[in-house]
N, C-alpha and C positions, 0 to 999 in steps of 0.2 A: 536380507535385512528387513526388519519389520518397520516399513516406512511410516505407517500410521502413528507410531510412537514418537516420531520426530516432532509432531505438533506440540507435544509437551516439553520439548527442548527449547522452545522460544524463550528469549530473555524476558519478555514481558507480554502481558495480555493486550487485547484490543483496548480495553478500558484503561489500563495503565498507560498505554501509549498516549491516549487522549489526555490523561491527567498530566503527563510530562509535557506534552505539547502546549497545554493550557498554561502551565507554569512559564514555559518559554515565551509564549505570546504575551502574557501579562507583564513579564519583566521587560520585554521590548516596548510594550505600550506604556506602562506606568513606572517602570524602574523597580518594581517589587511585586511579589505575589503572596497572598495569604489564603488560608483555607476558604474563607468566605468569598474571596475573589474567584477562586477556582470553582466553587459551588455555583456562583452566579454565571460564570462563563459556560459551564457545562449543564446548567439547569438541573442540578441535583442538590441534595441536602448537604449541609456542612458535615453531618455525621458520616454520610457515605464517602465524602472526600477524605475525611480523617482516617477512616478504615482503609481506603484504597492507598493512601499515601504511606502507611506504615511499612509495607513490604518494600516500597521504593526507597525509603530511607534506610531500611535494613540492608538493601542491596547496594547501597552507596551511590544511588543515582540522584538522590535528592538530599539537600542539606537544609537545616532550619536553624536560624540564629535565635538569640535570646529574646528578640522582639516578635518571634513567630513568623518572620519573613522567610519564605522559601526560595531556594535557588538550586539550580542544577549543578551537580558535580561536573568535573571535566568529562567523565565517562557518560554522565547523563546528557550533557550537551552534544557529545558525539553521537549518542544513540538517537536523540531528537533530530539532529541534522540528517542522519541516515534515513530515518523514517520519513521525514518531510521530502527528502530527495526521492525516495522510492515512490511516494505518492505521486509526485510530478511525473516520474518516469512511467509509472503504470497508466496514469491518466493519458499521457501523450501516446503511449503505445496503443491503448484501447481506442481513443478518440481519433487521433490523427492518422494512425496506420491502419487499424482494423475497421474504422468507421462507426464505432459505437457512439450512440447519442452522448454528447458531452455531460449531461446530467447523470446518466447511468454510468458513464466512465468514472465520474467523480465518486459516486456511491461505491462502485466496485473497487476503485483504488483505495478508498478509505478502509474497506474490509480487508484488503490484502497488504497494505503498506508495512505492517509490522511482522508479517509472516514470510516475506520474500528474503532470501539470504543475500548477503552482500555480494557473493559470487554471481548469483543470478542478476542482481541489479547491475553489476559491472557489464555483464553480457547485454543487458537491455541498453545501457549507455552506448556500447559499441554498435548494436543493431540500429538504434535511432540515429547515431552519427552517420552510419552508412545510408540508411533509407532516406534521410533528409539531405544527403550530400548532392553535389552536382555531378557526381561520377555517372558515366554512361550506363553502367550496370544498375545503379540505383534508379536512374530515370526509367530504364526499361522495366525494372522490378515494379515501380509504381504504376507504370502504364499497364503491365500485365495484370497486376492486382486489381486495378480499376476495371479491367475488361473481363476478369475471371467470372465465370458462371458458377455460382455455388449450388445450383440445383443438383439433386442427387441423380445418380445413374439409375436406370430401371432395375438393375440387380445389384445387391450389395457385393456380389462376387466380383464385379468389375470395378469396385471402388476400394483402393488401398486403405483408405481411412476407415471404412465401414465393414471390414471383413467379418465382424462379429455382430452384424445388424446395423441398421441405420442410426448413426449417432445424432444426426439432425433431429430425427423423430424423438429420440430419448431426451433431448434437452429442450423439447417444446418447439422445435422448428418444423418447417414443412419441407417436404422433398418435392 
């Protein structure tokens, strides 16, 4: 399978996800959302918002009434709920489990929230339930993870993760 082509199979883009989430947030905050409100919320021009909303309307994710008030369709609401949930899951995984700085975890979660499949998100939920549980295995896992030495072995031949060269060096880490 040509995995890289899967990127184009996403329902929406990063920008579109933020437009939909802005509509959702505005409706919860004020009871309505208009193009000008979204523009203000996202700090972009009304023209940019109008252009970005067109494909969302065509996809049936966004509806507009005769007063130019926007609302999410049922499918749009489900998509926004899934994206927001994925953001929380990714942030928790990165920050609480992996120890990534919370600000960086939030940035990275924002970048990934609309790309992660529902199947992967379900596995994240299960993993977080396990890791954060009171089970002995989960407690031991957390203890082992906290005590784990991430420094690289002297030779990549002795590292199962780095059989093709040091991955820590490739991503800007130190060994």
